[in-house]
C-alpha positions, 0 to 999 in steps of 0.5 A: 336609073329610075325603075319604071316597075315593082319586078318580081321574080322567082316568088315562092310564097305558100303555092306561088310556083316561081312566078315572075311578074311585073307591076308598072310604077305610077299605075294602077295594077288589078290582080285577080283570079280564084279565091286561093290562086295566090293572090294574096300570097304575091301582093302582099306575102311578097310585095308589101312584106319585102317593101316593109321589111326593107324599109325597117332596115333603114331604122338604128337596130334599138328602132327596129327591134320594137318594129314588127319584124317580118321575114324575107319572102320566098323570092329570087329578086324583087326590084323598083320596091317602094315603101308600101301602104297597106289597106287591108280588111283586118278588123279595126284595132281598138276598144271601147274608146275608139270612134270614128272620130278619133281613127280619123283625128277628126275629133282631136281638131274639134277638140281644138275648136272648142278649146279656142271658141267654145262657151263657156270654155272647159279649158284646153284640148285635153279637157274635151277628150273623154280619153283623158280625166281632164274631160271624161266623165267620171261616173263611166270613165268616159265610155258612155255606158256602165255595167252594172249587176244583172241581180236575175242572173246573180241570184236564183230566187228559187233556191235557198242561200244553202242549195247555191242561190248566188249563182256567180261562181266565187260565191258558190256554196262553201266558199268564204264570201258565201259564209258571208250570207249564209253564215253570218246569222242575218238570214236563214240558209234554209229559205227561198230567197223568194220568201225574203222580206223586202228589208231581208233582200235590200240587205242581202243586195245592198247592205253594208257599213256594219260587221258580221261574224262568219262561221266556216266548218269548225271555226268562227272568224269575227269582225268581217265587213258586210256588204251586199251581194250587188254591192261587193260584186260591182265594187270587186269584179267589175270595178275592181278588175278581180281575175276571179271569175271574169270569164263568166261576168258577161253572163251576170251584167247588164250594160246601160247608158250612163245616167250621168253623161247620157252616153256623152263620155264627157264631164259636166263642163265639156258638155256645158260647151258650145260652138254655134249653139252645139255641144261637142256630143251634139256634133259627135252625133251628127252624120258626117256628111251633116256636120260638114254644113255645120262646121262650114258656119264657123267663120271667125279669125280663130276658129274658121282655120280650125273647122275648115281642116275639120271639114277636109277630113269629112269630106273625105269620109264622104268622098269615100261613102262613109258620109252616113257616120258619126264621129262618135260611131264606135270602130269595133262596130264597123263592117269590114268595108267600112273600116277598110275605107276609113284607114284609106281616108287617113291618106287621102290627105297626104302630099307624099308621092311615090308610094305603093298602096296596096288594097284588099278587094276595096269594094267589099261591102260596097253597093254598086252605086258607091263603087264609082266613089272608089274608083275616083278614089284609087285614081285620085291615089295614082294620079298623086304619083303613086303606084296602086295594086289591088286585089279585087273580082269586081268588073267595074274596078277591073275594067277601070285598071291600067294593068291586069295580073290574073294568077292561076289556072286554079286554086290551092296547088293548081294555082300559083301561076301568072296566066294572064299579064296586060290591059284589061281589054285584052283580058276579055279575049283572053282564055283564062277563068276570069276572061272566060267569065268577062265574056260569058257575062257579055255574051250570055248574062244571067237572067233575073230569076222570074220562076221563083220559089214559094214561101211555105210561110213567113217571118214577121219583124215588127217595128223595127227601130234598131239604129236607124230603121224607122219602125218598119215592119218587114215579112221574110219568106220561110223555105227560100232564098232571101236577098237583102240589099240596099247602099252601105249604111242603109240598115240592112245589118240592123235589120237581119243581124240585130231585129230578124236574128232576135226573131229566129234566134236559132239561126246559124249566123255566117258572117265575117268575123275572125274564125280563130286560125293559127298555124295549129288549126287546120281544116281538119281540125276546124271540122272536127275530123281530126279526132276521128282520124286519131282513133282511126289510126289508133284503132288500126296500129294498136298505138295511143291516139295521142301518137297521131296528134301533132299538138300532143305525143306525135308533135315533133319536138324540134318544132314543136309540131309546127313543121316550121322553125323559127329562129330570132336574130336579135335586132335582125330579122327572123328566119323561119325555115322547114323543120329538118327533123320531120321534113315539115310533116309535123310528126315524130317519126314513130308517128310518121312510121304508123301507117293505115293502108300504106298511109301515114296520117301526115299522108292523109293531112296533105290530102284534098276532101275528095283524096281524103273521102276515098282513103277513109271509104276504103280505111272504114270511115270516120263518123261525120267525116264524110258529111264535112269533107262533102261540106268542103266540096260543096263550099268550093274549097275542096282543093284545101290539104286537110291539114293546110294551117288556117293562118295561110287560108285567104280571106274567100277560103275562111269564109266558105270554111265557116259555111262548110261547118255549118253545113257539116254540123247543121244539116241542110235545113233550119234557117241560114243568115250570111253577111256578104258571102262573096266576100273574096270570090272570083265570078265563077266561085260566086256562081259555085256559092249560088248552087251551094245556097240554092242546095240549102234552100231545096233541102228545106233551109230558110237562106237569108243573104245580105249582099250586093252582087247583083248576080246573087240578087237577079238569083233570089226568090225574094228580095228586100231593098233598103234605103233609099239613102244611108244613115238617117236618109235610109232604114226604110223598105223601098222594095220587097217582092221577087227580083224581076219586080225590082227592076221597075221599082221607083226610087230603088238604087238597086233597081236601077244598076240592075236595069243596066246590069240586064241591059248591059247584057 
């Protein structure tokens, strides 16, 4: 009997409260709810994990032992599952050798094209690969860049050799390498390097080809091969890979384009080969949308079918709004939204059906103008006979769904329940947070701010040319809320993260990068409250501070202070259970027995920010804790327990924890740069975020936000809209001024969508 739905009974992962729910198969279901309500725990932690776990069980044991192993999610029963394809927002796994072309396999197709049609031919397809010795540039090993010693960082000309003029630690005073220079008789060790003659300077840095004696203590060692500081540094530490001093290499090196290949990564033979008069590096440098037209011109019987395959892949890139990307773009430079869509492209050409596609906020990083393309993609996957589950906050995506499930009613302990399940038209009438927010947006929309705050002064970014910026000059007001918007690829991050941060290097930057979350990290440790708590308990109980650390003396020996015990069953799935010795509380009985005002350290870590603040007030306080706990509340995550492991937080919760950390440590003034802070936020959470941002400005801060959310745009004091398009079609200022003026700005895509939003209200 065929299953008509994916059915989950009694799901209890993280904060889920015995959730029972059904997701119709062959349909598009959107899961909504405030940040921390349990959406990811249900869709990713339960459905996707169990699907993958059961699929892996079909493989032989020796194969399973080489696959990632998942624990069985906490649920009573799950039926109707199918193989799941997870498209999340995790950073692209790759390095400098991973590019858009290699990730999508379009680069591999182009290598085949050049191996068959390129003139003069360099050989087989591998001869055109910068990741293969037969095709890579030997000077840069196929990276397109070379790392060189930074002489000004490596040596201090104002010091003598005896005073430590060689700054790199392995060349430090007294070491045997330092002796080559200071005790070889070639140089006066008491003379400033600035006073060296040109010949001495060249000898110190680049000399080679002879032997010297070096004196160490009372011993003289003969026959040491001399090698200048720069030559030795680059040979031993850059090319040789010596582990000594490796952590400091970035401070003593600079990167530059490889002079041999000009950044093309390929050797001379591969660079010389042409198809239709163009080289492979030239094709890699073109935007995907432009490359489509070039490859369509390949019509000969041998290369035509190959080029057509590449065109199909490129058209999929364009279809998901990535036509501005070049195939040579390094994968590690992509934004979270770009990376997620790039991962999606891999599946568009698949002919597999009856799969379950699971998306984590696919609208992240998308301008309202691009959301339509995303919706077409989701419908295409559904119409191919697949089930599509989407965790999302975007209203347009919600309204597109066949079925909506809302979790709540709140976050954390107040969430984890199904509060609505049904078609989106019924959600608008539902008495839930999402339903009320949708009705409010229809009945009483937030107006475009007309009474804007006046700037105290202006920061000027002049002649910006980074990436696709077209030599623009932009003024950023000080002391107000500025929103930088524009379609994906228009140059927003290049302007703000690149040019503006260079002008204002002291700015507090809050982006979407990882926060170093682990099972041992908690909000209390991340915000620096834990040290004060340990000292408080030590002072009040007379015990050592280490007793109140689950990473030190106080950690339960059975679970190592984790609160959980994982048993590896070799070829079977690992099993994680709550530690019986400590009851999941992480601490030894001795630590749990020491209390302050009747509360153990574990009791305090189970408190929310508000509860923790009240306890500390009664207990005499902890320096800095009040500001940190207030920042948690201000950032909208006051519901989090202070001891909650950070690896269990949702993406929205982690983003706001970064904001809370900045608020707690940096005060309320200064300059704040936020990169899409609405990521992972429910509509009601966005309102709370705007209250925080307005509070920062009212306290004297300058806030610059890169954002697409129209609710944020309309409540700004100043808007900088870039475009008009993406890639080479962007990089210009389309509009700058108060948000009301954006409504009538000619050529502004953002203005057009803002007008629609205002008219819809």
